[in-house]
C-alpha positions as CSV (number, residue, x, y, z in Angstrom):
1,M,53.1,38.3,-53.6
2,A,51.2,40.5,-56.2
3,K,51.4,43.9,-55.8
4,H,48.5,46.3,-54.9
5,T,47.0,49.7,-55.8
6,T,44.3,51.6,-54.4
7,I,40.9,52.5,-56.5
8,S,38.6,55.1,-55.2
9,I,34.5,53.6,-55.1
10,P,31.9,55.9,-53.9
11,E,31.6,55.9,-50.3
12,P,27.6,54.7,-50.4
13,L,29.0,52.0,-52.3
14,Y,31.9,51.4,-50.2
15,K,29.4,51.2,-47.0
16,K,26.8,49.1,-48.8
17,I,30.1,46.5,-49.7
18,K,30.8,46.8,-46.0
19,S,27.0,45.7,-44.9
20,F,26.5,43.1,-47.3
21,I,29.9,41.1,-46.2
22,K,28.7,41.0,-42.7
23,G,28.7,37.5,-41.3
24,T,30.4,36.3,-44.6
25,G,34.1,34.7,-45.1
26,F,35.1,38.5,-46.2
27,S,37.4,40.1,-44.0
28,S,37.6,43.4,-45.9
29,S,35.6,45.6,-48.5
30,S,39.0,45.4,-50.8
31,D,38.7,41.1,-50.6
32,F,35.1,40.7,-51.5
33,V,35.5,43.4,-54.8
34,T,38.8,41.5,-55.6
35,F,36.1,38.6,-55.2
36,V,33.9,39.6,-57.3
37,L,35.8,41.8,-60.2
38,R,37.9,37.6,-60.5
39,E,34.5,36.3,-60.9
40,I,34.0,38.8,-63.9
41,F,36.9,38.2,-65.9
42,L,36.4,34.4,-64.7
43,E,33.4,34.6,-66.6
44,E,34.3,36.5,-69.3
45,G,36.8,34.1,-70.3
46,R,34.6,31.1,-70.2
47,K,32.5,33.0,-72.5
48,T,35.2,33.8,-75.3
49,S,37.0,29.8,-74.7
50,D,32.7,29.1,-75.8
51,K,32.9,31.0,-78.5
52,R,36.3,29.8,-80.2
53,K,34.6,26.3,-79.3
54,L,31.4,27.0,-81.3
55,I,33.0,28.4,-84.2
56,H,36.1,26.1,-84.3
57,D,33.1,23.2,-84.3
58,K,31.2,24.8,-86.7
59,L,34.0,25.2,-89.4
60,K,34.8,21.6,-88.3
61,A,31.3,20.6,-89.3
62,L,31.5,22.9,-93.0
63,G,34.7,20.8,-93.8
64,Y,37.6,23.4,-93.2
65,M,39.5,22.2,-90.1
C-alpha cells in the first residue's frame, strides 16, 4: 500500500470540496483531490506522448527516421 502524507489547503476550498462531493462516490475530500490530481497528471502524460508521436511522425516524413 502507498504511503500517505498530509497537504494543507485553505478552509474555504475544503468546504467547497466537501459540498461538491456530496452525493458522489467520493468518500472523502482526500479521495476527490487524489482523483483530480491523478487526472491532471494522466492528461499531462497523454499530451507529452502525443507531442512525441507528432515529432516522430514529422521526422519520419522528412526521412530522418
